[in-house]
N, C-alpha and C positions, 0 to 999 in steps of 0.2 A: 528576507530576516537570512538565518545564517542555520542552527545546528535546534535540536527538541530542546538543549536547556535555555536558549532563548527564546522558543519559543512559549515555553514551559512559564517563565518571566512575564511573558507575553499576558498568557491563561491566568497567573496570579495575579496583574496590576487590572484587571477585567472582573475578576468572576471571584475574588481573593481563595483564601485555603494557602497551600504550599507549593514546592514546585516537585513534589513528590507527589499530589494527586495526579498533574496530568501530564506529567514526562513517556508514563508507557504509550499514551497516544500519539505523540509526536516522535519518537521514538519510531511506532511501528509506519507513521506517514510518512517520516524521514527512511525509511530503512532500504530502500530501495540502491540509495546510495552504494550501498556495498556491492551494488553487481556494475555499476559501470561507473565512472568519475566524470560524467559530464552529466547535466540537464536531463537529459533524456529519456532518465530514469522517473520523471516526475509523471511522467505519460501514465504509469500506474497506480500511483497513488495518489495524484494533485488533481483530483476532477470528484466533480459532481456523485459520478456513479459511487465511488471508494467512497464517499464523506457517508450518501444518502442509505447506502446499504452494509459494505461491509464493518465499518465503523461500531454501529450498532451492533451490529450479528455480535463483533468480539464484547466491545465493552459494555453493553447494557446501550436502551437510547439516555439515560443520566446516571449522572456520578454522580454522589456526595460527598464534598471537598472536606479540605479537616477542620472548616467552620461551621463545617454540619449543613452548608449550602448546594442544593441540588443546583448541578450544572449540567444542558444538553447537550452531549457529545460530541452529536451530527456543527450544534456550532461553536465545539473547540475545532474540528478538522475546518470548518468552514474556512474560520479565521487565521491557523495553521497555512491554509492554499492560498486564501487571500493575503495576507502577511507575503508570502515568496512571491506573488505578483506586482507587490507597489500595492495591496488594496485597489487594483483596476480593474479585477475582472479572478473570476473561477471557473477556471473552465472545463468544458466537457467533454466524455472519453471522444465525443466524437469532435470538437477540437483538435487533436492528436491527432485519432485515427483517418483525418480526410486528407493528411499530406503523408500518410506512408502508403508506400509505393509493396504491392501484391506480390510476394515472389511465389511461387509456384508454392516450395513448400507446405509453405498455407494452406493450397487447399488439398485436405484430406490425407499432405504425403505422397502425390504425386511425381515429385520428385526429393530425393534425400536431399536432406539438410548437409551445410557445413561445416560441422560440428560436429566433431568425432566425441568429446562430450555429452551431448544430446544424443550420439546414436545408444555410444557404451548406456545412460540410463533407462533406454528401452531394453537392450538386452540382458540387464542387470534385473528391470523390472519380469521380463517373460521367466528366464533359470527360478527367479523368487516363485513367481506365482505354478511354476511348474515342481520343486518341492513342494508345493504346498499341496497341488494335486497326488503326489506319489506320499502324503506320511497321512493323508485322508484313506489313499485306498488300502 
């Protein structure tokens, strides 16, 4: 498939209702596309853990579409993922992670990460926490 709108139209075809009933779920699943311009970003949301654990925490286990039909949010997510993989499979997180080379920085920061933005984010957090501590005193 291609984008949240196309996935939403697929959901409408399967469960009825309107595109607006489903678009937020599909936008969330495809949101990592904003971080990378290739399909490696799918590792974050296109997996069984995301579908079974995160989607229900955000949207509940069911939505009621505009036709009054209750639709399982996990089913919506799983269909989206399966469609993106040509209906051949729905990967687990392990399917992605087993191909990842573990870097030294992933082991509790033993080695610094080569990303100035990540370092700056940590510094900003530390400064914010210090400011909050000073305000409490």
